[in-house]
DRENZAMI-589511 format. One record per atom (N, C-alpha, C): x, y, z. Coordinates in steps of 0.02 Angstrom, whole numbers, padded with zeros to 5 digits, always signed. Each point is the difference from the previous one (the first is absolute). Example, Ala and Ser with C-alpha at 12.3 -4.5 7.8 and 13.67 -1.06 7.14 Angstrom:
BEGIN
+00660-00284+00390;-00045+00059+00000;+00045+00060+00000;-00018+00053-00036;+00042+00059+00003;-00039+00055+00037;
END
This chain:
BEGIN
+10798-00718+03079;+00035+00042+00044;+00013+00067-00033;-00017+00042+00035;+00004+00066-00027;+00058+00037+00034;+00041+00030-00039;+00059+00035+00028;-00013+00074+00004;+00016+00024+00056;-00011+00072+00008;+00063+00039-00019;-00005+00063+00006;+00055+00044-00023;+00063-00009+00042;-00008-00015+00062;+00057-00008+00044;+00041-00059-00022;-00033-00053-00020;+00035-00060-00022;+00040+00016-00063;-00031+00034-00047;+00036+00016-00062;+00058+00050+00012;-00010+00043+00048;+00053+00047+00016;+00058-00037+00032;-00015-00049+00041;+00052-00040+00032;+00037-00041-00051;-00038-00031-00048;+00031-00040-00054;+00044+00045-00043;-00024+00059-00017;+00039+00046-00042;+00063+00021+00038;-00007+00011+00065;+00057+00021+00040;+00054-00053-00001;-00020-00063+00013;+00050-00054+00001;+00027-00014-00069;-00040+00007-00050;+00023-00011-00068;+00052+00054-00019;-00015+00060+00019;+00046+00055-00016;+00068-00013+00033;-00002-00018+00065;+00063-00012+00034;+00034-00063-00025;-00038-00048-00022;+00028-00061-00030;+00037+00018-00064;-00031+00041-00042;+00033+00022-00062;+00064+00039+00015;-00004+00041+00051;+00060+00039+00019;+00056-00047+00020;-00015-00050+00039;+00051-00047+00021;+00023-00041-00059;-00045-00021-00044;+00018-00039-00059;+00046+00039-00046;-00009+00063-00005;+00040+00042-00045;+00064+00025+00036;+00010-00023+00060;+00060+00017+00039;+00006+00075+00012;-00057+00031+00008;+00000+00071+00014;+00027+00015+00070;-00014-00039+00051;+00030+00014+00066;+00076-00002-00002;+00028-00048-00039;+00073-00004-00006;+00027+00062-00034;-00035+00021-00052;+00021+00060-00036;-00004+00061+00046;-00055+00003+00038;-00008+00057+00046;+00054-00004+00054;+00010-00059+00028;+00051-00009+00051;+00070+00013-00029;+00011-00022-00062;+00065+00013-00033;+00011+00074-00009;-00052+00036-00022;+00005+00073-00007;+00012+00033+00067;-00035-00025+00050;+00010+00028+00067;+00071-00015+00025;+00024-00062-00014;+00068-00017+00020;+00051+00045-00035;-00012+00012-00065;+00047+00043-00036;-00003+00071+00028;-00061+00023+00017;-00006+00066+00031;+00036+00001+00067;-00009-00054+00038;+00033-00004+00066;+00076+00001-00009;+00025-00038-00050;+00071-00002-00013;+00025+00069-00021;-00039+00034-00042;+00020+00067-00023;+00001+00048+00059;-00053-00004+00042;-00001+00044+00058;+00058-00016+00047;+00015-00065+00009;+00057-00021+00042;+00066+00026-00028;+00008-00006-00067;+00062+00024-00030;+00005+00076+00005;-00058+00035-00007;+00000+00073+00009;+00019+00018+00072;-00027-00039+00048;+00017+00012+00070;+00075-00013+00013;+00026-00053-00030;+00071-00016+00008;+00043+00055-00031;-00021+00022-00059;+00037+00054-00034;-00003+00064+00042;-00059+00015+00027;-00007+00059+00043;+00043-00006+00062;+00003-00060+00028;+00042-00012+00059;+00074+00010-00018;+00020-00026-00058;+00069+00008-00023;+00016+00074-00013;-00046+00035-00032;+00010+00071-00013;+00004+00039+00066;-00040-00020+00048;+00002+00033+00066;+00067-00012+00033;+00025-00062-00003;+00065-00015+00029;+00056+00039-00035;-00005+00006-00067;+00050+00038-00038;-00004+00074+00020;-00062+00025+00007;-00009+00070+00019;+00029+00012+00070;-00011-00047+00046;+00027+00006+00067;+00076-00002-00001;+00028-00043-00043;+00073-00004-00007;+00027+00066-00028;-00034+00027-00051;+00021+00064-00028;-00006+00056+00052;-00055-00001+00038;-00009+00050+00052;+00056-00005+00052;+00017-00061+00020;+00054-00009+00049;+00067+00024-00030;+00011-00016-00063;+00063+00022-00033;+00002+00076-00004;-00055+00032-00020;-00001+00073-00004;+00006+00032+00069;-00029-00032+00050;+00006+00025+00068;+00073-00004+00022;+00033-00055-00016;+00071-00008+00017;+00041+00053-00037;-00015+00010-00065;+00036+00051-00039;-00013+00070+00028;-00062+00014+00021;-00017+00064+00029;+00039+00013+00064;+00003-00053+00042;+00038+00007+00062;+00074+00011-00014;+00025-00036-00050;+00071+00008-00019;+00011+00071-00026;-00047+00025-00040;+00007+00068-00027;-00004+00052+00056;-00045-00011+00048;-00005+00046+00057;+00064-00001+00040;+00027-00060+00010;+00063-00006+00037;+00056+00036-00037;+00003-00010-00065;+00051+00033-00040;-00009+00076+00002;-00063+00022-00004;-00013+00072+00003;+00022+00028+00068;-00014-00037+00053;+00022+00023+00066;+00076+00004+00004;+00033-00050-00030;+00074+00001+00000;+00025+00059-00040;-00032+00015-00056;+00020+00057-00041;-00009+00065+00038;-00058+00006+00035;-00013+00061+00038;+00051+00006+00057;+00014-00055+00034;+00049+00001+00054;+00069+00020-00027;+00019-00030-00056;+00065+00016-00030;+00002+00073-00021;-00055+00025-00027;-00002+00070-00022;+00006+00047+00061;-00034-00018+00055;+00005+00041+00060;+00072-00001+00027;+00030-00059+00001;+00069-00005+00023;+00047+00041-00045;-00010-00006-00065;+00041+00037-00048;-00008+00075+00009;-00063+00022+00008;-00011+00072+00009;+00031+00025+00066;-00004-00041+00053;+00031+00019+00063;+00076+00003-00008;+00028-00048-00035;+00072-00001-00011;+00021+00061-00041;-00039+00015-00053;+00016+00058-00042;-00007+00065+00039;-00051+00004+00043;-00009+00060+00041;+00059+00008+00048;+00023-00056+00028;+00057+00004+00046;+00063+00021-00038;+00010-00029-00060;+00057+00020-00042;-00003+00074-00018;-00060+00023-00017;-00008+00071-00018;+00014+00044+00061;-00021-00022+00059;+00012+00038+00061;+00075+00004+00013;+00034-00057-00006;+00073-00001+00011;+00034+00044-00051;-00020-00006-00064;+00030+00041-00052;-00012+00074+00013;-00060+00018+00023;-00015+00070+00015;+00042+00025+00059;+00007-00042+00051;+00041+00019+00057;+00073+00010-00021;+00025-00045-00044;+00068+00008-00025;+00007+00064-00040;-00050+00014-00042;+00002+00061-00041;+00000+00062+00045;-00043-00001+00051;-00004+00056+00046;+00067+00008+00036;+00030-00057+00021;+00064+00003+00035;+00054+00029-00046;+00001-00023-00063;+00050+00026-00048;-00010+00074-00012;-00062+00020-00010;-00013+00071-00013;+00016+00043+00062;-00017-00026+00058;+00015+00036+00062;+00076+00008+00007;+00037-00054-00014;+00073+00003+00003;+00026+00050-00050;-00028+00000-00061;+00023+00047-00052;-00014+00072+00022;-00058+00011+00029;-00017+00068+00023;+00046+00020+00058;+00012-00047+00046;+00046+00015+00055;+00070+00015-00026;+00022-00038-00051;+00066+00013-00030;+00001+00069-00031;-00053+00018-00036;-00002+00067-00031;+00000+00054+00053;-00037-00011+00055;-00001+00048+00054;+00070+00007+00030;+00033-00058+00011;+00069+00001+00027;+00046+00038-00046;-00005-00013-00066;+00042+00035-00049;-00015+00075+00002;-00064+00017+00004;-00018+00070+00001;+00027+00034+00064;-00005-00036+00057;+00028+00026+00062;+00075+00010-00006;+00034-00051-00027;+00073+00005-00008;+00018+00058-00046;-00038+00005-00054;+00013+00055-00047;-00013+00067+00032;-00054+00004+00038;-00017+00063+00034;+00054+00017+00051;+00023-00051+00037;+00053+00012+00049;+00064+00023-00036;+00016-00034-00056;+00060+00020-00038;-00007+00071-00026;-00060+00017-00025;-00011+00068-00025;+00005+00051+00056;-00028-00018+00059;+00003+00045+00057;+00073+00010+00021;+00037-00056+00003;+00071+00004+00019;+00038+00043-00051;-00014-00014-00064;+00035+00038-00053;-00017+00074+00006;-00064+00013+00008;-00021+00070+00006;+00029+00031+00063;+00001-00040+00054;+00028+00025+00063;+00074+00016-00010;+00035-00045-00035;+00071+00012-00012;+00009+00063-00043;-00042+00008-00051;+00004+00060-00042;-00013+00063+00041;-00052-00005+00043;-00016+00058+00042;+00057+00014+00048;+00029-00054+00029;+00055+00008+00047;+00060+00031-00036;+00015-00024-00060;+00056+00027-00038;-00014+00072-00017;-00059+00015-00020;-00018+00069-00018;+00004+00044+00062;-00024-00026+00057;+00002+00038+00062;+00073+00012+00020;+00041-00052-00008;+00072+00007+00017;+00032+00050-00046;-00017-00002-00064;+00029+00048-00048;-00020+00071+00019;-00066+00007+00014;-00024+00067+00018;+00036+00023+00063;+00005-00046+00048;+00033+00017+00063;+00074+00018-00011;+00033-00040-00041;+00070+00013-00015;+00008+00066-00037;-00045+00013-00046;+00004+00062-00037;-00009+00058+00048;-00047-00004+00045;-00012+00053+00048;+00061+00008+00046;+00025-00059+00024;+00057+00004+00045;+00063+00026-00037;+00005-00019-00063;+00057+00023-00039;-00007+00075-00012;-00061+00021-00008;-00009+00072-00010;+00019+00037+00063;-00019-00028+00057;+00013+00034+00064;+00072-00012+00022;+00023-00061-00001;+00066-00016+00029;+00047-00027-00052;-00013+00008-00061;+00040-00029-00053;+00072+00022+00001;+00011+00065+00008;+00069+00025-00002;+00039-00027+00059;-00032-00003+00057;+00035-00024+00060;+00016-00073-00007;-00045-00038-00028;+00010-00072-00008;+00057-00012-00050;+00002+00039-00053;+00053-00009-00050;+00068+00016+00032;+00004+00052+00039;+00063+00019+00031;+00021-00054+00049;-00049-00027+00038;+00016-00054+00048;+00025-00062-00038;-00032-00014-00056;+00020-00058-00039;+00070+00009-00028;+00016+00060-00022;+00066+00013-00027;+00052-00006+00055;-00015+00025+00058;+00046-00005+00056;+00010-00073+00018;-00053-00036+00000;+00003-00070+00018;+00042-00038-00050;-00006+00015-00063;+00040-00034-00052;+00073+00020+00007;+00010+00063+00014;+00068+00024+00007;+00034-00034+00059;-00035-00008+00055;+00031-00031+00058;+00011-00074-00011;-00034-00028-00039;+00008-00073-00014;+00056-00011-00049;+00012+00047-00043;+00053-00007-00048;+00068+00009+00036;+00004+00043+00043;+00063+00016+00034;+00014-00050+00051;
END
């Protein structure tokens, strides 16, 4: 019986795989593949855990951002209210200052009017006195002797 090349190739093929099985190479290969699978699975688990942690951190930072925005809005609102209150206080203070200054000016005007009236009255009295003196001097010059004689007669008649 003569064996052709196909027969020897088939025998070599089965012998090769027999040796592989005898040397437990499939177990080694499967064990290596199992360890690779386990490593890949642990990497996937770790990646999943990291993703969950990242999502938790993202949610926490989002919550903190919203809280910071809310606080910033409260600060802005408080600042607006404070500025409005301060503006109102400044307006009231300005109105009070204007009222005080207006009153002071009115008082000064009243004092000046009173002083002017007093000066006019004083000057009028001086002018009246001077006019009366001038008039009396003129009348005394014209009728002085007659008035003195009448006064003497009048005194004489009253004494008697």
